[in-house]
N, C-alpha and C positions, 0 to 999 in steps of 0.2 A: 392461366387462373391465378389470381393473386393469392399470396399467403395470408392468412388471416392474422396471425401474430408472429413477428420476427424479433428476435433478441439478438442484438449484435454484441458479441463477447461470449466468452465461454469459461470465465473465472468464477470466482466466488460469487459475485453479485448476480450473474446469470444463474448459477446453480441455486442460490438461495431463493430467487424469484420463481423458478421453476417448482421449487418444493411448495411455496405458498400458493401458486397457481393450482397445483394438484390437490392441495388440501381444500380448495375452494371449489373443487370438482369442475375445473375447467377441462375440457377435452384436450389432452395432451397431443392428439394427432393433429391439431390445429395450430402447433407451435412449431416454428422453424428456429434453429440456433445457428449463427454464423460464427465459426471459430474452428481453428485446426488442432488445438490442444485438448488433453483429456478434460472432460467437463468437470468444473469446480476446482481445478488446481490453481491455475493462473501463477503469477510470480510469487505470490504470498505462500501458497501451500503446495507448489509444484515440485517438491523435493522430497526424497525418501532418506536424506542423510540423517543419521541418529543424533547428530549434534546440532542441528538447526532446529531451534525450539521456538514455540509460541512465546511472545512477549507479554502475554495476558493469561492469568490464571484460569483454570479450567471452568470455574463457576460463572465466568464472565462471557464464555463462548456460547451465546444463546442465539440460535436461529429462529426460534419461535417462542414468543412470551408465553404461550399457553403450556410449553413443555420446558421450563427453564433448567431443569436438571438432566435433560436429555443427553448432553455431551458428557457430563460428570459421570453419569451411570454407564454410558458406553465405554468410556476410557478406562474403566476399572479392569477390562479384559486386556489392556496393553501390557501390564506387568513391568512397567518401566520405573526402575529403582531410583534413577536420577530424577524423574519427574516428580515423585512423591517423596523425595527426601525432605527432611525437615530443614527449610531455609528461612523460616520466618515469614514467608510471603504467600504460600500456596502451592498448588501443584501446576508445573509448567511442562505440557507434553510436547512431543515432536510435532513440528509442522506438518509432517507426512501423516501422522496420526489423524490430525484434523481432516486432512484430505480423504482419508480412508472412511472416516466418520460421514463426511458429506456424501461419499459414494454410497455408503449404506443406507442413508436417508433417500438418496434418489432411487435406489434399487427397492426400496420399501413400497414405492408408488410405481415401479416399473416405468420410470420416466424416460430412461435412456432408449428403451426400445420403442416407445411410442412417438417421441419427437422426430422431426426431421433435422438432421445435423449436416451442415454444409461446410467441409473443411477448407475454408477460404478466409480472406480478410476483407471487410468493407472498406472501400477507398472513397466513396461518395454517396451522398443521398440528395435526390431531387424530387420535386413534386411533379407527379403526372397529372393530377387534377385535384379537385377538392377532396377526394376520398382515398387516393392511393399515393404511395410513395415508391419511387424507384431507388434501388439500392445496387450500386455498381461494386463488383467484387474484383479482387485482383487475379482471378482466373478467367477474366473477360466475360463472366456472366453478368447479366442484369436481372435481378428479380423485382417483383412488384409486391406491396404489402399494405394491408389495411391499418394495421397497428404496428408501430416500430418502437422498441425499447433500446436505447444505448446503455450497455452495461459493459463498457470497454476497460474498466479498472484503472490501475496506475500503469502507464506505459514505461517500459525499461529505458534506462538512460541512453542517450546516444554516445557511443564510444569511439566512433571513427575520427571525430575532430580531434580527440586527445592523443591519437597515435601518429607519430611523425611519419612522413613519406619515406624516410630512409630505413625504416624497419621492414625487413624481408617478411613475406607471409609466413614462412616456416618458423621464424623467430617469434613473431607474434603469437602463433597457433601454440607454440611450445612454453612461451614465458609470459603471456598476457592472459589473465582469466577475466573475460569481460562479462560473464554471466554467473557470478559466485553464488547467486541464490539457488542455483540448480544444485550445488553442493558436491557433484562428483569430482570436479577438477582439483578441489582442495586436497583431497586424499593422495594426489599424484605429485604433490610438491615434495621436492628432495628435502630430507630432514635437516640439512644444514644450510638451506638456501636463505638468502636475506629477502625477505618478503616486504614489498612495499604496498601497504593497503591505502588505496585512495578513497576517503570518505570516513566518517566517524559514526554512522547511524546504525540501525539494527543489522543490516546486512553485514556490515563490516564486523560487528560484534559477533555475529554468527560464525563469520570465517575465523576469527580469533579463537573462539571456543573450540572449533573444529581443529585448528592447528594445536591448540593446548592438549585436547584429548588425544590426538595422534601422536604426542610426545615430540612435537617440533622443537629442534634445538637451536635453529638459527635465528638471527636477528630479525624483528619485526618492527618497521617504521610505519606508523599509522599517521597519515596526513589529513587533517581536518581543519578548515578555515579558522575557527576560533579555539582550537585546541581543548574543546570540551566535549565529553561523552555523555550520552543520555544517563539520567539517574536510574537506579535500580527500582523495580517494583517493590512495594511493601504490602503488608497485610491490611490495607486501608479498609475503612468502614464507611457505610452510608452516613450522611449527615444532612441536615436541613439548612439551607441557606436562602435567604430572600432573592426574588428574581431580579432581573435587570429593570431600571426604570423605563416607563413608557417612552419617553423621548431621551435618547442618549447619543452622545458625540463620542469621537475617539478618545478624548480625555476622560469623559464619563465612564466609558467602558473600562478604561484602565483603573479608575478610582474604585469602581465596584469590585473588580478583580482584587485589587490591593486591600481593600477593606475586610476582606473575608479570608484572605491567605495569611496564615500565621507568620510570625517573624523567625521561626525555626528554620533549620536547613531543609532544603527541598528534597533531600533524601529521606526525611523523617515521616513517620506515619501519619502524624497530624497534618503535616503540609499536604501530602498527597490525598488525604481523605477530603481536605477542603477543596483541593484542585479537582477531584473527580466529582464533587457536588457542583462545582461551577460549571464543569464541562457539560453537565446535563442542560444548563441553561444558555450555553453559549450560542447555539444555533438561533435561539429565540432573540438574544441580545444582538447577534450578529445582523440579523435580518432587519433590525430597527435602525441600523446605521446607513447614513448616506454613502454613495459610492466613493466619494473622495476620502471619507473617514476610514473606510475599508482599506483603501490603498495605502493610506499613511500607516495604519496599524501593521499591514503586512510588511511594508517596507522596513519598518522600524523594528518589529518584533516577531516577524514570521519565523525566523530561525529559531528564536528562543522558544517559541510555541511548539515547533517541531521537536525540540529537545524534550521538553516537558511532556508533550503528547505521546511520543514514542518511547516509553520507559522500556528499559531492558529487563530480561530475564535474570533472576539471581545467579544461574549457572554461568551466563556469559560474563557477568560483572565479577564473579569470583575468579574466573579464568583470567581476565584482563588485569585485575588487581594483582594477582600472583605473579604474572609475567612482567608487570611493571615493577614490582618489589625486587625482583631478581635482576633487573636491568636488561631483560631480553626484549621487552616491548617499549618503544619510545613513541611518544605522541608529539607530533610536530604541528604547531599552529600555523598552517600555511596552506595555500592552495597549489594544486599541481597544475601548471600550465600546459605541459605536453610530456608525453612518454617518448623518449628518443633512443636510438641505438647507444650503447654503452661504449666507452672509450677506454675502459680499463679491463680487469678480470671479469667484470659483471656485464651481462649482455644489454642491460637496460639502464637508462639514465633518467630520472625524473626531474624536469625542470620545474622549479618552485618560482612562485611570484615574488618572494622576498628573501628567503634564505638560500644558502648554497644548494646546488644540485645534489641529489641522492642517487648514488649507483645502487642497483639491486638485481637480483637474479629472477625474481618473480614479481610481476605487478597485479594486483587485485583490485579491479575496479568497482567499487561499491559506492558510487557518487550520487545516489539518490534517483529521483524520477525525472523521466525524459518528457518529450512533448508528443502529444497525441496527434498524428497527422490527419486523422478523420475529424477531430474537432477543429483543427486549424482550417481544414477545408470548408466546413460548415460556416465558420466565421466569414471566410473569404466570399463565399457565395450567398452571404446574407440570409442563410437559414437561421444562424444562431446569433443572437446579440451577445455583447461582451459585457463583462462586470469584474471589475478588479483583477484583470488578467486572466479570467476564466469565462465561463459561459452563463448566460442568464437561465435560470430556472425558478418555476414558482413553487408554492407549497404543495401543489399536486404533482410535482416532478414533471410538469410540461416544459420542454424547451421553449424559451422566449425569443421571439424574432427581433431584430433591430428596432422595429417600430413599436415594441412594447407588447404585441399581442402573442398569446400562446399558439404554438404550432399545433395544428389539429392532429390528434392521435400520434404524436411524437414525444417520448418521454425519455427521461434520463435518470438513472440512479447510480449510487456509488461515488468513488472519488471525484469524477467530473463536476459534481454538484457542490463541491466545497466552497468555492468562491461565493456562490448565491446562498447557499444554506447554512454555512458554518462547519462545525467539526463532524465530518461524516466519514471518517476513515475506518473507524473501528468495525469489526465483524458484526456486532450487536446492532450498531447504528444502521448499517447497511441493511441488515436483516428487517429492521423496523421500516425502513423505506420500501423494501420488497413486499412486506405485508400490506402496507398502504397502497401501493400500486396494485397489487393483486386484488384488493377489495374494489378498486375502480374498474378493473377489467372484467371482474366477475359481474359487476353491475351492468357493464355494457353488454 
């Protein structure tokens, strides 16, 4: 028998979709979720480490627009002094707290007991006929489904290519932290070790905050290509800004952004307030661009938008600034080509693209987002069309085939829709997508 509804993925996007389906009185016994991890955790929230914090204040973590204060009210039970400390930007709780909140919401609807959970990974999707999809799993199972939703989230970075063949497995296991977002390995770093942190985004800052809170005394070298860290969050306020023009090019897109961004420093409240107002419109403006304009913008300014978009919690920026002021933390504006065996007293050697190699004791790989093999497979088999190095998705979240037609009963929500729909990384934006798709499924 075919499964009525199959959700591929078990992270935040999948969990929030399940919540919206339950609130629309969909029979949860008809829903199957494919994924081996705890439901709702994913890479973003799958840590219980006390120093890995949300980079968004509590009142913006909204999973249902009809209950905007739900997480704010739930989080009061956490009694987290660091979260509610006066930092001038708001309350920033632990990532693990938000995972526990999601679990509580799922339990309110008894979702985990009702759904079918298959602990596997989807590796391929093919059409059986006009009504059914076949989903191949990495445990050699093949299941059929009437409705399929891809909620695969952000894939972890591929770290194997960075590690030289001359590094023994036991050395790699002891000295290379390839999944720092889990948090547990950070606590086992020797206090005097020289730590080489590869990457300068939120995960890298989480690792730095954890080292700081743990009282780490050793040197920290943070390698990021442009030597720039994300700006801190501020107590920004909503403001009204006119929308994008109906017909817009890449240059017009930038002109619109520049027109309403103030000349002040990007760390200032006024600058972020304007930026957040523009973010509300970006999806609409992005979808009005031709594909070649999207590609131009991503190549030229994609890195800068990621810095602006992924602002850091006040706690992590405070820790980094303190360690920089004491000379403990050094930011190296360079790219790490490879992690090799050390030739000195340090077990590892970081080969840089421009500057001299850096010997270190521990390497923390926080190098951003990897590639989704399932999405790559769908592109290769002509199930998914491509757009600006991503997949094509329409306003109804349907996956678009290379011929431009929507795939019947095959949807995508979350980060994989970014190339097509614009800025869709934040928890609230993904929740809005989930709500819209839940409306469609309830109507069906």
